[in-house]
N, C-alpha and C positions, 0 to 999 in steps of 0.2 A: 667456106661458104655454107656448107651444110653442117649442121650440128645435130647431135642426137637429142631428141626431145625427151624430157623426163617422163617416166611412165605416168599415166593418168591416175588420178586418185579415184578409185572405184568405190569409195564409201558414199553411201547415200546420206544426203543432208537430212532427209526425213528421219532416217534411223538415228542419226546423231541427236536431232531435236527430241526424239522419243526417249532416248537414253538420258538426256539432260532432265526431261520432265520426270522420268522414273526416279532419278537420283534425288530430285527436289521433293517428290512425294515421300520417299524413304526418309529423308531428313525431317520433313514435317511430321511424319508419324512418330519418329524417334523423339522429337521435341515434345509432341503431345503426350507420349508415354512418360517422359521425364516429368512434365508438369503434373500429370495425374498422380505419379508416384510421390512427388513432392507434396502435393495437396493431401494425399493419404497420410504421409508422415506428419504433416502439420496437424491434421485432424487427430492423429493418434497422440501427438505430444500436447494437445490442448489439455489444460488443467481440468480434471474431473471434479465434480462437486466434492468439497472437503466435508467429510462426515463430522469432523471435529472443529469446524469453523466456529469461532467464538468461545470454545471451551478450553483452549490453551491459556495458560497464565504466563505472563512475562513481566519482569520488573523494569520500571522506567524511573529516572530521576526527574522530578518536577522542579524547574527553576522558576521562581516567582518574580514578577516584574516589580518595579518600584525601587528596590535597593540596588545600589551599584550601577545605576543608569541602565538597567535592563528594561527595554521598551515594552515587551510583552512576555507572558508566560510561555514556556516551551519545555519540551521533554528532551532528555538525553538518554540514549540507549547505553547502559553501562558496559555492555559487551563490545560495542563497536566504537563508542565515543561520538557517534553522529547525533545531531540535534534535529528535532522534529517539532513542528507547530502542534499546539494542542488540538487543532482542527484536522490533523492528518488522518488519513484513512486507516493507518495502522492501529488506531485506538478504537476499540469497540466498546469499551466500558472500563470503569475503575472499580475494583473490588475493595481496595483498602488504601489508606494513606497512613504514613507514620513519620515521625521525626524523633528527636531525642527526648521528648516529653510524653508522647502518647501514641496510641494506635487507634485509628478510626475505621469502622466497618461501614461499607456502603449499604444502606438499607433500601435504595431505589430499585425499581424494576428497570433494568438496563437492556431491555429487548431492543430498543431503538438507539440508544446511546446514553451515556451518563455524563453529566456536566462536572467540570472541575469546580470545587467549592470556591466561593468568593470570600472576600474579607470577612472573617468572623462567623462564617456559616457553620463551622464545626462545633458541635456541642450545644447548639441552640442559642448562641450568644450573638445573633445577627444584629448589626447596627443599621439594617436596611428597613424597608417598609414592612408593615404587619404581614402582608402576603408572603414576604420572604422568610418570615420567622419559622414557618412550617418546614422550610428547607433544612433547618438545623436538625430536625428529626430524621432526615434522610442519612445522616452521618452520625453513628453512635460511637462514643468513645469506648474502647475496650479496657484500657487501663485507667485507674481512677484519676479524675481531674479535680482540681480545687473547686470548680463550680463558679468562680468569680470571673467576670468579664476581664479580658486581658491576660488571663492565665490559661488559656486553652492550649497554648503551646504551638498553635498553628495560626499565624496571622499574616495571610497574604495581603499585599497592598491593594487599594481600590483601583 
């Protein structure tokens, strides 16, 4: 009939709630500290302005469109084998072009970018409008050319 009652829980609910709040605040502060540290690390890892941007030289292989059903010009990085559009941000300018017949030096001011020469633009033998004929002066042959149209050694398709 009579049973022994379990001892009363003498813990205050208020104190328990305060302890839970305190633990939540500690977790929130820790998360905030971790976020700030992560932001600081991201800030430190951000790329600083490159003092040599645009001054490094790299070689690319230009594959011209027209032949073998190539739809448009593109570059191949000879070190990785990856192909890139001629409009890709990797290309800041072209210093020179060469093939098995000649070597052309770019005489353009490439501070904004340099265009890949179109059909016949090298050596001044452009088959385009009169305004385009001045473009031939932007690419100077370094090795002797025959000087006759069709013998420039570099004939990209239109």
